[in-house]
Phi, psi and omega in degrees: 000133181290137175279331185234129183226135168234106187249128183259128177254100178290149177225145178227131176280119178269354175202164179298138181197183176222163180210142183299137175301318177262059184264022182299321181292325175295318180292326175300310179300321179298317180294315180298321176296321178295315178297327180301331182301318185243339183229065182299324180293319180292320179298317180294323179292318180295324182290324187259340186296132179266354180283174177303122182284145185272034180202161169231159177225135178273168165290181172294137182235165176089359182246127182260326184282129176214155182208133180054044178061030177225137173293142175254117181248128174265156178308128179096347178296144177248140178219183179192166168220162188241131171253130171248140181244142190237003179228135183307313183296314178301309183301318182298317180294318180295315179297319177299318179294318180300317178292319183291315183278328178079004177211161179271192180295143179264115177297158178302325176282100187290356173288345174255116185252139181278151175249193179288127178297147182240130179226003179256139180304328181287344178270329181201139185295340179258005178275144180197151176207111183205163177268167185295326179297316178296320177303313179292320182294326178298318179290320180299319179297320178293323180293334176287333182278326181209155178285125179294136179291164180275007178222164181207138182256133175245138173257121177266104192273333173235157184311133185235134176211170179234147174258124182233106178056042178082001180250134178281128181242102180273051184228143181276063181291120188304319179298319179295320180297308190275334174293322178295320178293321178297318178298320181289330174298317179293325176295315187276310186281334183055038176209156184288162172294161181286005175240152179274324184255081180295326180297325179297317179295315182300324178290337184264347180283135181221167179270120178267336181192149181206148168225103192228159170215170176246151178213143180269141169258122187233124169214191186291337187268322184200170174231124178229139175259133178223167179264148174227158180133197184243134178228133173259116176263145184216161168234171181294135181302334183279353181293150181305150187299331181298334178286325174298314182301315181293323176302313180290325178299314181290321180297321180287330179296334184302331177302324182271322191265340191070178181225138174085206185263163176060033181286346177276357179234025171104349180276159174072019175293127193221146174217151169298142185299315181299321180294321181293324181293333182277352187248154177252008189249009179289169180296000000 
């Protein structure tokens, strides 16, 4: 069973229509309704569970034209959204459903029709399905080819914020970014990080460079302000190499886990900068 999943849900407009730019919450409801068909107990648990949820959902992607904070879709236009899964059991059930049904979630707007879900890289550049060991081995193989740098750049593609004692913090505080990623690594990989003193690493990560702005996410349920842009995080070059490795491991994990709060409704979508440059499917 894959520990990490990036599943693409294609959508096609069968007639002219529009869809909210900040429609992540709508797509979350659409996904849970789809899950309800075959896995009602899992859907109910995900809806009610207060623990860290084992998935993220992106906003609608692939549409460029927008007006009045709504995407404009013409008949025949194609779009998609991405679900990432972080637990083996959850991922296995979602993949089984996708194969059994042969189509993804149906939005309430029936002018937008779902297509076949995609989870293989050869089907879509952002699709992936792999276990934590393979994920780690890919980075280890790269580290054998070249020395990993002491810094790493992350692109925050959708507004990102953190909740601290009920207060929204729209700032890329390094400890908040990487502590969250470390927690999600333990959820997905179900194995410890390759370093014993994680707090030491969290204290040493700093921002070396940033190009940021803030943007509000607005929908019927809430309004949240988050940061978007590119940040280069770094540690001291003299630190042991295993800390560099762990920094890069967590940074790459962000593609699957997202960063910050409200990642199940489209916020906190994140990619390694180099990865994003190689792809044409980023936001």
